[in-house]
N, C-alpha and C positions, 0 to 999 in steps of 0.2 A: 519662400517661405519658410522651408527647412531651416536656412542658414539664420533667419530672422529670430526664429525660436529659438534655436540653440542659443543665439547669443542673449535671449531674455531670459532663458534656463540659467546660462552661468552668470548672467546679473543678478538672478534670484539667489544664486546660490551663496553669493557675498553680498544679500541684502541685508541691511541695518536692522539692528534689533533695538528698539527705542522702549526704554525700560521707565519713563517717566509721560505718561498719559494719564488722561483722566476720563472716567464716564460719569455723565450726568443724566440721571432718569427722571420721566416726567413725575413717577412718584416718588423718588427724592426731592424733586422742587416743591412739591404739593404740600409734603411734609414740613419742608422748612417754613413755606409759607402760613401754613397753618399756626406753627411755632412761632411766627413772627422773626425768622431768624435769616431770611434772605438778605440781609446784609451784614451779618455777622463778622465777616471778614472784610467789609469796608469797601466791596466793589461787587457788581452785579456778577451773578452767574450767567458764563457763556452757553449757548446753545450747544447741543451735541447731538448727533446721528450718525449712525454706523457706518454708511454709505457715502456720507459725506467724508468722513475719517478714512475710509478704504481707496476712496478717490486721492486724498492728498498722500497716503501712503505710497500707492503706484506710482503719483506723479515723481516723488522724493525719494523712490526707491528704498522706503523703509518695507521690509519684509514683515515683522512681527511686531506689533506692538504690546506692549503689559500695561494693561487697566488697573486702576485705581480709583475710588471713590475719592470725589471732589471734597474740599473743605466748605464749609463747616460738617460735623456729622450731625444728623437728626439723633433725637433722645431715644426711639423707640428701635427695639430691637425689631421688631416685625418689619419695619422700614429697610435697616439695615440688611435683614435676611434677604427681602425683596432686592434690594440694589446687587447683592451678591449673586443671585439666582440669575439675574438681567445679565451681569456679566458672564458668568458660566454659559447660559445661552448663546450670547456672541461669539463665545469661543468655539463651542460645539457646533454654530451653524457656520462658521468660517475657518475652518482647521488649518491651522499653519500661521493665521495671520494675527491671533491675539492671544495672550496669556493673561491671568488675571492674579490680584493680588486682593484676597479677601479684607474686608474692613469687620470691624470687631465692636461690639455695643459697650464700649468701656463707657464711664468707670467701673462699670458691674463688672468684677473679676471673674467669677463663676460664669457669668454668662457668656463673656469673651472667651473663655474656656471653651464652653459648648459652640460658640460659633465656628473657633477655629479649628474643633476637631471635625464639626458636621462639614465646612467648607472644604479642608484639604483631604476627608475621605470619601464625601458623598459627591459634591460638586466639581471635584477635581481642580481645586485652585492650586495656582504656580506658588502661593506664597500668601505671606500676610501684610496687611497696610496698617502701620501705625502712626497716629499723630502724635507731635512733639507733645501735647497734654490733650486731655478730655476733662473739662469740668476742672481743671486746677489741678488734676492728677498727673503728674509731669513721669515720662519716660526715668527711670531710675529709682522710683518709690517702692520702697518694700514691699508693697504690697502686690507689686506686679511680678515679683520671683517666681510665683507659682505657673501664671502664664508664660514666662520666658522657660521653665520646666519643661511644659507641653512642647514649646515651639523646638527647644534644642532637641527632645526625642526626635521630633519628625524631621529634624536638621534642616528647620523651614528657613527660607529666604523672606527678610523681613524689608520692606519699603518704608520708610521715614517721609513725612510730610509735615511742613508747619503748619501750626491752626493758631488762632489767635491766642496770644498769652493770656492767661486767668491769673488773681483780676485784669483788668485791664484800663488802661488809662485812655478813655476815648478823647480826650482834648489831644494828646499826644499823636493818637492815632489820627486824629482829622487833620494832622499837620502835616505829618509824613507816613502815608499809605503804607499799611502792613509788608504790602509785597516788595516796597523800595527796601526797607531797612530790617523791622521786626521780625520779619519771617526768617534772617538770617539768625539774627541773635536766639529765637526760638530753637531752630535747629541745633545751633552750637550748645545751647543751655542743657536741651535733652541729651545730647550725645555727652557732653562733660559729666552730667547726673550720672549717666550708664557708667563711663569710664571711672567716677570715683569710688562708686561701689562694686566695681570689679564685674557688673552685671556680664560685659561681654565675653569676659575671660573665665565666669563662672559657666555659663553656657554657650561654651565657644563652637558647638554646632549650629549655631544660630550665625547668620550670613545678614548683616544689615546693609541698606544702599541707604547712603546721605544724598541728599538731595541740593542741586542750585549750587555745583563747584564747591562742595564741602562746606557751605557758608563762610564762618570766620575759622573753622576749626584749623588751618593751616597758620593762622596767627594764635588761636588759643591754647593749642597743645604743648609748643614749647614755653608758653608761659605757665603753663600747669605743671609741667616737669620741672622747672626753675624754682619753683613755689612749694613743690610737694614735699621735700625735707622739714619747710617751717611749719609747714602745716601739721605734718605728723609729730614735730616738737610739740605743738600746742594740741596733739590728740583730736585735731579736726576731721583727720581722715587716717586712713590705713594703710597699709602697702598697696600698692598700684601694681598689677601687671602691665607695665605698658604694650609689650609686645602683643600679648593675647587680644588686648583689647583694639588696638590698632589694625591686628591682622584680622578681625572680624569685620573692618570698616570697608564697604565700596563706596565709591561715589558718583554720580551720575551729573554729564554737564550742561544741562538743562542752563538756560539763563546766559548770563554772560560769560561765556567761555572764550579764550586766547591762549596761544602759545606761553604767553604770561603766567597767565592763572593754572595752565596743565604743569608749567615747570613749578611752580609755587606748591601746587598739591603734592608733588612728588616728591616734597622735602616730608611728608608725613605717609607715604603709603609707596607702593609700586606699580609698574605700570598694568599688572595684571587685575589691578582693582579699580581701574577707570571704564566707565561706560557712557554711552551716548543716551541722551535724553532730550524730550522735543519741549513738555508741559503743554502737551496738545490735548484741549483747544483753547486754552488760554491766550495764546499767541498767534495772530492772524496767518492763515497757512503760506502766503508768500513770504511773508517774515520769517517763517520756519524755513521755508526751504531755502532763502539768502542764507540764513546763519550757518545750515548744514553744508551748505555751496562752500562757504568761507571756513568752515570746519576742514571739509574734504582738502582744502586747497593747502592750509598750512599744515595738514598731516601727510601732505606730498612733497612741499617744497620746504619745509624745516628741517635740514638734516637732522638733530638730534630728536624730533619727534615723528620721523615718517616712518620709522621701524613698529610705532605702536598704533597705524592706523587702521588696521586689520583687528587688533585687539578692541580698540575703543569702540570701532563702531559695532561687531559684532560677535567676535571671539569671546572676550570675556563673560558677557551676558549670556551667550550660550553655554560657557562652562559653568557657570553656578545654577542655573535654572534647570541644566540637565544631570546635575552631579547631585542636588539637593534631596532625590525622592528615588534611593536605591528600593528595589524589590524587598518588603521586609522578610526576616527570615522566617515569619509564623504564616506566611501567606505565599511559599514557594509557586514558582510557574507551573501550571499541569497540563497535561496534554488534553483534557476532557474537551475543551470548547476550542484547542487551536487547529488553524486553518493551515494544513503543511500540502507543499505540492513542489515541483517540479516544472516550470515552466519550460516548453520545448520551442524554439524561435529558430525558423529560418531566414537569414537575409540576404536579399539580392546584392552580390559581390560589389557593383558599384557603388552603394550605401555603406558599405562593412564601417568603415571608418566612422563615419558620421554618426552612424547608430550606436557603435559602442560609446562615443563621447556621452549620447543622450542617455543611452544604458547607465554608464557608472555614473553620471550626473544624479541621475533620479533614485537609484539605491543608496547614493550615500546621504542625501538630503531625507529619505524617507526612514533611514535608519536613526540619523540625526535627531528628526524633529518630530516623530511619530512614536508614543509610548508602546502603542500597540502593534508596529512592525518590529518584531523581533530578529526576523533574517532578511535580508535580500541578498543573495550572494551569486553574481554573475559569472558564468564560466564559459569559455570558448573550446570546441573541438580541437584536438591537436591535429588530426586526420582531415578535418574541414573545417575552415575559418570562419565560415558562413552559418554555422550550426551553434547557436548559443542555447546555453542551460541556464535557468536563475532558480536556486534554490529558494522557496519563499515559506516562511514561516509568521503567520499573524496570532497574534493573541485568541482572536475570536473573529466571526464572522463580519459582527460589528465593526472592530477595527480594522478590517479588509474594506466594507464598505467606507468607512472613513476615509482611507488611503485612496480611494478611487475619487473621490471630491477634492483633494488637495491640488494647489496650484501646480506644483512642482509635478505629479503624476497626468495633469491635465497637458500638461505642455510636452512632456513626455509622448504621450498617447497621441495626439494632434502632428507633434511633428515627425513622427517617424510610420505613420499610418501607409505612406507609400514606400518603404522600404523594406518593410516584412513580407516576405514570400508565401510564409505559414506560420502558423502558431497554434499550440495545443495546449491544454491546463488542465492536466489530469489531476485530479484531486488523489490525495496519498493519505494513509493513516500508518504511524507507527506498528512496528512489530512487537516491539518490546518497551511499552510504556513506561515500565519502572526506569529501566537505563537511560530514555530520555530525559525524566525528571532529573536523574543524576547528572546529566550534561548540563542543563540551565543551571543547577545550582554550583557547580564548578565553576561555570564561567561567572558568577558573581563573584 
């Protein structure tokens, strides 16, 4: 049993991060029904419940899913708020398994700024979801600059998603459903708008995730570049900072991924900007699992793509979501609520090697994935290798209690029960709190 738990823990350590999944709440569906907009996107909304989502994640090896609100978006700011609160509760109830990017009640820019501030500061949102357009207000529009200034200040991750174009030609939409073609045009249109106005260059601390394998951007970007001089000569566009604009874009591989598609995307971006995405629950779980297995296969067998496997499946996503929210200088780490101690552990000699593997794994995962875990630093006595000491620092008692509920800690706890001869957890307090604060400030 210990070996199987160890293997499970190792698998979770390299678990996939899915940056493209959707939350669909009953209140959201009811609001759309009241507005007569259930079929705005041309196809019915799928059902969603978190337990079914978790079941598929466990079966597919997905460690963490990033939730965003589906399309279309309700007109009510209250409904948007409730959807964000529901996503925040899912994240809180399943530590380490979910992140979420909050929806905003656009086209009301002032309300959107208020919601962005509230969700990032109070609901602990991991980013923002923006539609390609809301009621005909397309990304790149000048009136959205104030919103992007706020997102730039917060170093926010923004996940884009196509919505129905406005105005819409319903006859064309009936002939070719949105998801088959127009969604790709919508995404390309919105990103092109932002590039042509240097939105991403001017607000360069915003990281933008483009869905569905970059839509038509691998074809559109070279064309835009080639036509820019002619457009500038006719005073239709100004200078475009291509490097800064393209450098802000990341791309999820939801949809029709393939080795050929990835190679084409690498003509406009770098390997560090490619991310796994599923589009759950819009595709049947068994189809998503098959698609993921196919991706894993070619990311293992294609010589030029094999070095990108870990980057695409989890490392790139981990990097953008953990680097986007540094502790603000105006709110430095303080000692008042910290839980600090040195765990004193003695391990049975015959289990020492296996225990150390468990301990190193859980400590690394905890520090990487849990903002409230400031330090878990294991040490081994030079005189007696069975004596283990772990310096533990948590931001608060709440952060510690949340840590105890995580999957990686539970795997460690259950897998090492029979290995530990003795355990002491003496609480500690700093003798010089002012110096302690300086230490954490210095580490930033």
